[in-house]
Structure formats: structure tokens, C-alpha cells
N, C-alpha and C positions, 0 to 999 in steps of 0.2 A: 651564616644563613644564605649567602650568596649561591645561585644556582649556575653549574658549569653553562659557560655560553652555548655550547651545541645542544643545550636542552630548548632553546628558543626556537620558535616556529616562526613563520612570516607574521602571523596574526599576533602571536605573543610580544613578538620583537616591536611590532608597530606600537602595540599599546605600551609597552615599556618605555619606547622612545617618546612617545607623547606624555606621558608622565615624568620622565626625565628631564625633558625641556621645561614641564612646568615647576620641577623641584629646583633646577637651575636657575630659573627666572625668578624663584623666590626669594632668592640672595640678593639683597640690596647692598649699595655701597653709597656712602656719603661724597658728594661733590659739591664744591664751591661754584656756583654759577651767578655770576655778574655780584659777587659779594656776599650771596646768601647760600647757606648750606641745603641742598636738596639731596632726597633719596632717589637714586636711579636702580632700575632693575638689573639683575647679573645679565652679563653678554657672554658667558661662557658656553651656553648651548650654541649659539651662533659660531663661535669659535671652533668648536667640536663639529660644526657641519650638521647639527641635528636637522635643521629644517631641510636640508638636501636628503638625508637618510630618510625621515619620514616621508618625503616626496616620493622616494624609491619605493619605500615600504608598501605605500598605498597605490602606486603606479597599475595600470591596468595590463601591462607588459610583464610576463613572467620573469623575462631576463632583469628587468630593473627591480623588481622585488626581490630576485635573488640576489644581487648587486648589494641592495639596501640591506638585507640579512647578513653579507658579508662584511660591510661596514659596521653594522650595530655589532656583531659579535667580535669583530677587532677593538671598537670603543669600550664595550662592557668590561674587560677584565682591568682596563686602565682608571677605572671609576674607583673612588675610594670605599671602603667597606661600609661605611656609614651612607653615602650617597645611594649604593646600591640599596642598602636596607630599605631606606626611605621609600625608594621606586617600588620594590617589592610588596612592602607592606600596602604601600597606596592602591597597587594593581589587585590585591588581597591573595599574594601567594605566602605562605607559610611552609616553616619546616615542622612535620608533624612531630618530631623527636622531641622539640622545644615545648610543647604545649602541656598544661597541666593533664593529669591522670583522668580527671572528671571532663574536660572538656571535649564535647560532643565532635569536633572536628579531628580528634587526633587518631581517628581511625580512619581518615580518607587522606590521600594523596592529593594535592593540587593537580588540575588537569594542565600540562605542561604542552604536550604535543598529542593531538586528538589521535594521528596517525600512529604514535608510538604506541607499541604493545609490550608492555612489561607487566611482570606479575609482583 
């Protein structure tokens, strides 16, 4: 279900990066703090530099947005298939070939890059 990295525009990469941060933060871990078990949110997003990527993708300078897109495109293929699928489902992307015949979305492709003209 994963889309090739080059199909991301700056806008869609920003949307996916924000959702990826949310998906990774939803993973919790049990830690003992002063003898009591507590649940702490996952820190993988920070380890993968997602805050920096998101900041670059939302920058006002084109050069920074391009760097953010490059960073995100390098990160995307390294994620697990399940994580990528969660992100794509959350942002509303789908593979039309996997839909039921009666599904009204099956005749439409998701808008990936508005400037990309494909038939």
C-alpha cells in the first residue's frame, strides 16, 4: 500500500510527517519512576528528527521546504510497512485496486501531487 517516496509533494509530506509524529507518539512504554510503573509516550519521532523535518516542511523559505522534503523522502522507506500504512490511512490515502467493486472511491485516485499530470 505504500506509495513511492517521489510521489510526495511538500504539502503531502508535511501532512504525512505530522501524522507520523502522532502515530509514533501513540506508542507508549512502561517505565518505573520512583517505584511506580508509568506509561510514557514514545520518543521515536524525536529520534528520527521529525520535529526538524516538520519545521523545514512548513518553513517560509523554499530552500528549507525542499530540504525537509528530501529528509522526509529519505526517512519514509525506512519505516515499517505497518507504520506507513497507518499514516497513509490516517491522512486519507488509499490504493484504489484494494477497494471493493461497489466502493464509490474505487474509480478515483487519491490526489498525491496537484502539479503532477498523469492519465
